[in-house]
SESE-127196 format. One record per residue (C-alpha): residue number from 1; residue in three letters; y, z, x. Coordinates in steps of 0.02 Angstrom, whole numbers. Example, Ala and Ser with C-alpha at 12.3 -4.5 7.8 and 13.67 -1.06 7.14 Angstrom:
2
balum,torro,north,up,east
1,ALA,-225,390,615;
2,SER,-53,357,684;
end
This chain:
86
balum,torro,north,up,east
1,UNK,5685,3009,8013;
2,UNK,5801,2886,7926;
3,UNK,5746,2796,7770;
4,UNK,5650,2638,7810;
5,UNK,5690,2489,7702;
6,UNK,5544,2378,7656;
7,UNK,5581,2226,7551;
8,UNK,5443,2117,7480;
9,UNK,5449,1958,7378;
10,UNK,5290,1944,7276;
11,UNK,5202,1897,7115;
12,UNK,5094,2001,6999;
13,UNK,4936,1898,7019;
14,UNK,4933,1854,7206;
15,UNK,4790,1950,7290;
16,UNK,4888,1963,7452;
17,UNK,5036,2035,7358;
18,UNK,4923,2162,7275;
19,UNK,4849,2205,7445;
20,UNK,5021,2228,7522;
21,UNK,5077,2343,7380;
22,UNK,4917,2445,7396;
23,UNK,4937,2462,7584;
24,UNK,5118,2519,7569;
25,UNK,5071,2642,7431;
26,UNK,4926,2714,7532;
27,UNK,5044,2738,7678;
28,UNK,5172,2814,7558;
29,UNK,5304,2691,7616;
30,UNK,5439,2658,7487;
31,UNK,5476,2474,7457;
32,UNK,5577,2359,7348;
33,UNK,5469,2228,7262;
34,UNK,5559,2072,7204;
35,UNK,5444,1982,7084;
36,UNK,5474,1796,7100;
37,UNK,5360,1762,6951;
38,UNK,5484,1857,6842;
39,UNK,5641,1799,6931;
40,UNK,5619,1616,6982;
41,UNK,5792,1609,7061;
42,UNK,5732,1739,7186;
43,UNK,5594,1621,7247;
44,UNK,5727,1499,7307;
45,UNK,5816,1641,7397;
46,UNK,5651,1695,7477;
47,UNK,5621,1518,7539;
48,UNK,5791,1511,7621;
49,UNK,5775,1683,7701;
50,UNK,5596,1667,7762;
51,UNK,5578,1479,7781;
52,UNK,5410,1501,7695;
53,UNK,5350,1465,7520;
54,UNK,5200,1582,7506;
55,UNK,5202,1760,7443;
56,UNK,5212,1896,7490;
57,UNK,5356,1887,7612;
58,UNK,5398,2055,7687;
59,UNK,5547,2125,7782;
60,UNK,5540,2290,7875;
61,UNK,5710,2369,7915;
62,UNK,5792,2199,7890;
63,UNK,5671,2105,8004;
64,UNK,5556,1975,7927;
65,UNK,5378,2018,7977;
66,UNK,5287,1886,7873;
67,UNK,5155,1912,7740;
68,UNK,5008,2025,7706;
69,UNK,4912,1971,7861;
70,UNK,5056,2024,7974;
71,UNK,5083,2186,7877;
72,UNK,4899,2230,7892;
73,UNK,4898,2191,8079;
74,UNK,5050,2301,8103;
75,UNK,4964,2442,8007;
76,UNK,4806,2423,8112;
77,UNK,4910,2444,8271;
78,UNK,4987,2603,8201;
79,UNK,5154,2520,8173;
80,UNK,5172,2592,7998;
81,UNK,5109,2767,8034;
82,UNK,5278,2853,8048;
83,UNK,5362,2760,7905;
84,UNK,5284,2852,7759;
85,UNK,5391,2978,7665;
86,UNK,5544,2905,7749;
end
């Protein structure tokens, strides 16, 4: 299976960001985590790309899926099951 690209904009202290990181790590899904608390210019980019201001904002294979709630729902439907160890 080809490598799956997961991109997440997050902060260190947001509980939903922490939950998203934990879920991806449990599923062994590699991801790029752009920390907007460390790189404020990235928050502006996230807002333009997602049209949202809250974190996390997550993209799966280039498609914006939303935040932690949407990631968790996708996981509960089995939508992340074959992405680990990609």
